[in-house]
Steps between C-alpha positions, in 0.01 A plus 500: 500500500779741595681422175183573300451832681863593446468413132183709467663798670799467269271498195312808626826683569624410152178628342525828692864537398415434135216752510733766641769406248260534205372834624851626565659393171232488232208740528275676747191718492441826683216750530595861429440693825530862385456735207869587468532308171187638330412479217712188438380328818184591691407434862364145515679371189635148547845462348727203438877517541783291359708448812818364342531790253778662703634190669414369845544661840370458851267796433275253317454283808183548708685635806776708344752695702734741324868397517614862466558720198871451433552343155136390486527335158750242630229358727289385203551157348525534120437872558458747217377856487154598377464699180396863498122505479444169680212505747623324814362373830735543795522493877438849637830622652333629817282192556597171337154357566359736235520440125517813282493544124677769293673544165880489461626825349876499568765232559832497688737751342221704338501872570148621573336835574150650492416850380141626508372143501710383207755221544855557376697179454872509424476860382193460278139590573261209456254586219130539576215458253164662581221243547221741596304469823457201731304423815674444833310312771575675828536325835144587604356364175451838333623546144716784371611595151877493450737545208629183332837462332708227344852498645766341280804342667842472330445130423177583313262386774197729499250528784209727587519731800264736682603859579270722705715773656730762349824510699368275776706406808653197323578673169861604562800292601868593479714287270673197653631158399310186602742293712592138441248243620205742479235616253291817477126431477201727440124467490319576175265727698775756541330731750373218722787260552738461795783356292877552464445876509392466864745383772413186696484706821221707341296198392648449154721245329824694474764327293372143479751224581494227237463246782144627557380401152248216502393475138423653162132581445404313184124554479183637652263208547190697595383790710238552769331832444162653579406200712567226246764323289639677194645248255562776247814592694689195371826594329854628549556792740 
């Protein structure tokens, strides 16, 4: 009897380990918690990530604890950097129990600055293309009209962003070089995103250690809006 119980417990433990291993190395789903990535991702959108896109790290385990920021990339098995424009899920630097989502704008060694809301990358202003007017869903459910633009990154990746304020509090940033082992991330909703423009001590991301990366967002599966499922949200962010 004891042998049977021990065998059953071993099988259960193995199943739990396999489930964690699959989640940690293959794919995972998350629900978008905020509007910081509008219009690409809306509150309630369910997204799926490819977790081995940037290699494997302990950040992908259920109970992750940061090892420290020094040479973060070396702590990833088969690690590689994301591409500019990748939408990524990561452990929030201030609270590793939280999963945040932003877009990678600059990589280690890139020189980045912001002037009047426009991103300058390695001495060149990222082009914008006017897309008219969009609708931002505010935190209390109200809707507001905002300007929409395509932003074009140096590698040709184009994404839509929202811009509501002229010379808002996050619109200017002195030029600096992104250090090794870190990336600079931003939300597509430029006036409503606590991202790399905001220090960790002030509730933002700051310069994101590569260790914190959990996965590359590959698709929106569906959304949950206005009290019901929205399957029309399926697609790439």
